[in-house]
N, C-alpha and C positions, 0 to 999 in steps of 0.2 A: 838416403842412397844413391848410387852411385853415379855420378853427374857425366853422362855421354856429350863428347864433345866433337865439332865440326868446325873445318876453317874455310874461311870465304877470300881467298885473295891477302893471307897474311894475317888474316882475323881471325879466330880463335872465339868459340862459341858456344856457352853451357846453356843445362836447363834452366839455369836460373835469369840468365841473359835473356831467353823466349819468354820465360815467366812475366820478368821486367817487361818486353814488350807487351806483351797479351795483358797486363797491369794501366800500362799507359792509353792500351786499347778503353780499356774500360771506364778509367778515368775522365781523360778526354771527353768520351761519348758522353756520361754523365754532365759533366761540366759544359758541354758544348750543344746540347740537346735544348737547355733553356733557352739561350739567342734566337736559333729560327723558331722555337714555339712562340718567343714574346709576344709578336703581335696577335696571336690565338688567345694566349695568356690574361694579357691587358685585358682582354675586350671579353675575355669570359668572367672575369673578378674584377674589373673594375677597375683596374689599374691606372696610375700615370708611368710617365717615363721614368718621372722622379723615383717613385715607389717601384719599379723596377731596377732600377739603378741601387734605391736604398736597399734591396732583398741582396743583392751582389757584393754591396757593402758590406753587410750583417756578417755573410757568408765568409768574405774574406779576413773581416778581423775573428771570426772563429778558426778558420785556417790558420792564423796567426798566432793566437795562442797555443794551438795544439802544435806547429811548428815548433814552438819553442819547448813546448813537455816533450816530443819527438824523440830526442837524444838519452832520455829518462826513461821512456819508453823501451826504446831500440837496446839499451842497457841491461834493461830488468828482464824481457822475454824475447829479443833477437828483432835483427831488421826482419827477415820473412814470416815468422809469426804476426809481428805485428802489422807488414802491409795487408798480409792473409786478412788478419782480423778488419783491418780498416777497409777493405774492398765488399767485406760484408756490412759491414754500417754504413758505407755509401750506398749501397743497392737498396738497404733497407729503407733511407731517405729517400732515393728516388721511387719508390711503391709510395712512400707517404706522399710524397710532392703531387704522385697522381692521383690521389686522391682526397688533395684539401678540397673544402668545399670554401674557404674564400681567402681573402689577403692575408688576414691574421693567420689561419692556419697553417699558411706556406714556412712561418717561423721554425717550426717544429721539424719540418722537414729538410730545411735548410740547415737549421744548426747539425743537424746528423752527416748532412752535406761538407759541411764544414770539417766537425771532427774527425769522416774519415776520410776526406778528400788530403786533411793538413797532415797525416802520416804519409799519405802515397807521395803527397809532393815532397817531403822533408826526405824520403829513407829511399825510396830507388833508386836515385841518383847516387848517394853516396855507398849503394849497393853495387852498382855497376862501378864505380870509382874503384870501391875496395875490389873485385873481382878482375879488374885490369889497371892497378896503380900507376904502370910506365907508360901505357898510352893512353889516357881517359878520355884523353880529348875524341878520338877519332870513334871510342864505341859511344859515348855519350851523344855525343849527335846523331850518329846512326840509330843508339836505340830511342833517343826524343824524335826521332823521324816518326814512331808510331804514335804518337800524341799526335801529329799532324794527321798522321794516315786516320786517324780516331775520329778526328775533325770532317776531313772530307766527306768519308762514309756517311757519318752523322749530318752533315748539313744535304748529302745526294739524296741519303736513305728518308731522312725527316721531312725535306721539303719536299718530297713527293705522296708520302704519305697525306701530307696535310692539305697536299692538292688533292689528292683522292678522296677524301673528305674522314680521313682517318683522324679520331680525336687524338688531341696532343696529350690525354690520359695515359691513350693506350701505349703509345710514343716512349711514356716516362716508364712505363710500368714493366715493359720489353727491356727497355736499358737496365733498370734496377735489377732485372733477374740476371742480366750479362754481368753485372758486377758482380753481385753473389756467385756465381760460378768460377770466374775469376779468381776471386777470395779463395773458395774452395782449391785452386789449383797449386796457388802458395804454400796451404797446408801440407801437400803431398812433396813440393821439394824442399828439402830443407841440406843445408849445406854449413853446419856448424862450425868447420876449422874454417871458415871464410865467410860468411853470412852473421853467427851467431853474433850474442852478447858478451859479454864478458867484462865488458869494462867497468869497474866502479862507478857507484852514483858520484861518489866526491872528485872522482877523475873529469867525468863528461863534465861538471862544473866546474873544474879548473880547467879543462881545454876552452869551454865558452870562455869562462873570464879571461884568460888569457889572450885572444881572439881581439874581445870587443874592448881590448887596451889597445889593439891597433890601429892606431891612425889610418892606415890605408885601408882597414878593411869597412871603416866610413866610407870611403871613395867608391867602392866597390858595391857598396851597399846601396848608393844611390845609383850606383850605373844599372844596378837591378831593378832597382824603383823604374827610370826610368824604359829600361828594354821589357818588364813586364807590361807597362802602361801602353807601350805603345803597341804592343801585340795583341794586347786585352781589347785596346779600341778597336783593332779590325776582327776581332774574335766574339766581340762582344756586341758589337751594336751596329755592322755594316748589313748583314741580315734585314735589321730592320730600317735603317737608311733606305737599303732598294725596296723594300714593300713601300714607305710610309711617301719618302719623297718622289721616289720614280713609279710608283703604280706595280708593281710588277708583282708576280704571283709567288706564296712560299717555295713551288718550284724554283722559279728564275733566282730565288732570295739564295738560297738554298747554293745553286750553281757556283754562284757569285763566291759565297765563303767557302765552297769546296776549292774552290780556283787558287785561293790564298790558302787555303790548306796543302793543295799540288805544289806551290811554290815551295813552300815548307819542307814538304818531304822532299822535293829534286836537291832545293841546297842543303838540305842538313845530310841527306844520302851522300850526297858531292862531297861538299867538306869533310863527312867522316872519310872517307877513302884518300882527299886529296892533300887534306891543310895537314902537316905537322904539328906536333907541342910547339916546336920555335915561333908557329904565323900567327898566332891566336891574334895577336893584338891588330898584324893589319889585317884578318880577316875581320874583327871587330870593326876597324875604320872604315872598308872598302864598305860594306852593309850599312854603318851609318851613314855611310856620304849617299849610297846608292836609294836608301828608305826618304832622305830629308828630300829628294827629286821626287819619287813617287808621294811622299805627303804632303807637298806641295798642290799636284798636278789633282790628287783624286778628290778634294773638294769642289775645285775647279772642273770638273769633268760632269758633262751631261749625256751622253751618249752610252747604252746601255757594254757596248760591244768594248768603248773604251775603259768603263768601269771595271769589265771581264781581266781586261788585261794591266790595268793600273793594280787590281787585288791580286793578281799571279805575281806580278813584282814587287807588290810588296811582301808576298809571303816570301819570294827568294831574298829581301831585304832582311825580315826582321828574325829568319829562321833561326841563324846563331846564336843571337845576344842571350838565352837565357843558358843553353848549356857551354857557350864556349865561355861566357862570363864567368862561370863559377868554375870550371877548369884551369884558367888563366888566373882568376883568383888565387886558389889555392897553391896554385905553382909560385905566385908571388910572394904569397904569404909566408910558405912552408910551415906548416900547421897544423892541428887535426883536422883531417879530410872529412870527416861524417861531421862535427861541430861546425865546420867553415860553410858544407853545402847548406845545413839546417839556416843557420844564422842567414846566411847570404840569401835565401829563398822566400823569409820575413819579408826583402826588399822587393823583391819580386812581385810576391801576393798583393803588397801592400799598393804598389802600382796599378796591379790589373784590377785590384776593388777598386779601388778612387777611383782611376779614370773611366770605369763604369759607373758609381756616382756622379762626378762629377759632369761627363758627356751626357747624363740623362737628366740632369739641370739642365744645361745649356740646351737640351733637348727641347724641353718642355715651353723653354723662353725663346728662342731664334731659330731654332729647326735645327736638326740631327747634323745635317749639311755643315752648318757653321760650326759645329762640338768638335769634327776631325782635323780641325787647325790647332788643334792641342798636338796632335800628332808629332809636324813638323817643329814646334816650337821646342817639345820636348829632347828631338833630335838632336838639333841645335846643341844644348846643354849638353847632351849625351858624347857629342865630336867635342867641345872644349874639353870634357873633364880628360877625355884618354888619351887626348894631347900633354895635358898637366899630368897627367899620373904616367905618361912614359917620359916628359922632361924630368920629372921626377927620381925615376929610375936610375 
């Protein structure tokens, strides 16, 4: 179908951009509904924090496997159709999650969430990069803001629903239906000239092999791991921290994580409008330094109002890591963008999944508050690596 376009202060959006925004809303809603429901789920199914973190680790592992295969999937079926099917798979996973009778039964639902989420994670950003190759950093930050909008809406809505004694299973069912609807939209919007397949499988493999041989790729992969981990720490565990360590209601916990998401929304929209492609390294460094300060203060804070402020500031600091690192890395490596985005996302997903599990184990041993010290530790390493990358350039 013909793609209508509209401009906003020099940025030009097509209907696939808007579909990508909706896809991020669905993806983030399905991913972040679990953290805000986590305390209710653990009580209902008799899970420990380690088991809850282990589920996220299992899902992250499946996402990684799917990420590695997604380039071949896109080459065979096209990015748009692949994203559409994956939204349907993810929605089905949420519906199964809602009806799981025990901890063991959650693994089938987690498998579908991993497979569906992996393709979405892998292909939406390359789709945006392909649509806007000359100014991808701005578009990626803007469209990735809808991940954070989904987090904010899910945390506020789900926190309120749980406080009103709505079952977590009902929440999962509603969000699963939303993901199915967003998948249907991708099937209606196709732009073969820009977003379809066309690359031979052998070429996809060659592109990935070429990237894997680059030393700089492995540096950016570590940076993506650290960025994904610091974002994942707040996304996955801050709601549980507020409920378990500070005794707040699900509504208040949802507000806290929504403030984190709001900070990410503000930052991504702001950086998308203001930061040119040539200033991405400075944005990454400034965000890491700001995040280090917030990361040190967060586990030391006791007042709920100050915790809320810290969560908003953490969102501002962590917002740019994922999309900006990907855009910056592709510029520095001069390689196939789709393959690079997919491989770099593996680093981010590994960071998100591993920190969820690690913090769950630390939470069982010494408390969730202590587990948040992992954030400033990771950011110190990130700052050092950013300077090292700059020096080598």
